[in-house]
N, C-alpha and C positions, 0 to 999 in steps of 0.2 A: 211682738211675741215670736219667739224662735220656733221653727217647725222642725221636728225630727225628720230628716230627709231620707232615712232608710226606707227602701222599697218604693220611693216616689220617682216619677219621671219628670223631666223638665221640658217646658215648651215656652217659647218667647212669642208673645202676641202684641203687636204694636209697641214694641220696645219695653214691655213689662214681662218679667219672668214669673211664670206660674208653675206650680208643682201639681202633679196629678197621679191618681191611682184608680184602679177599678177592681171591683169584686164581682160577685156572681150577678147582681142586678143593680148595683149602685156604683156610680162614678163620682169621685170626689176631686175637686179642683181647689187648690189653695193659693193664696197670695200672702206674702209675709208682711209687707209694709204698705198700707195699713192691713192688719190681719183680715182675711176674708176667706170664706169657704162657700163653694157651690156644690150642692149635692144633687145629682141627677139620677132619677129612677129611669133607667133607659131600656130595661127589658127584663122580662121574667118568662123564661121558657121552662115549662114543667119537665122534670127529668126523672129517671129511675130512682134517684136519691130521694125524691119527694113521695115515693109510694107509701111510706109509713108515716108521713108528716101530714096529719089531717088539717093542720092550720094552713099549710101551703096548698093542699089540694082544694080547699074551699075558695081560694082566690079565683076570681073570675076576670080580673083586670090584666089579662095577658097582653104583652106588648110584642111588637114585631122584633125579630132578631136584628141586631145592628152591630156591625164591627166597630170597635173603638180604635179609631185612627187619629193621627195628629190633626187632620182636617176636621174631624168631628169635634175634637177638644177645642179647636179654634172657634167653631160654630157655637159651642156652649158658651165660651167666654164672651164672644161678640154679642150673643143674645142677652146674656146677663148684663153687659154694659148698656145695651139698648133699653133695658128695664131700669136704668139708673142705679145699678148695683155698683158700689165702690168699696164697701167693707161690710163686715158682719156676715151672717149666714143667709143663704138664698137656696130655697128648695125648688127644683124643677122636675117635671116629667117630660119624657120624650115618647110620644105615642102618635101613630099615624103621620109620621114625618113632621111633626110640629112640637115645639117646646111650649110648655105651659108652666106658669109660676104657681107653685103649691104652697110655699111658705116664705115669708120675708124674715 
């Protein structure tokens, strides 16, 4: 499956190329062959934009702030591989400096 690379960044981990992007509180990492996707809920920090959003205001599972760096992306990929992820979708959370599998 071909991935639209627009807006994606590239990282090479253990000889394999991965593509990644991040949004407000979700990090997505992709591999093309075989197709795979890792979604990491890495942080939700309430902001002024959330003032009128009652759905977001009611969330109590706030995460620590974390910078998205190449070393963090590498840690995500290596953790996923340690959980025997090779293809398909994998959901993770990063909270209290630990990764946890939330969906296979």
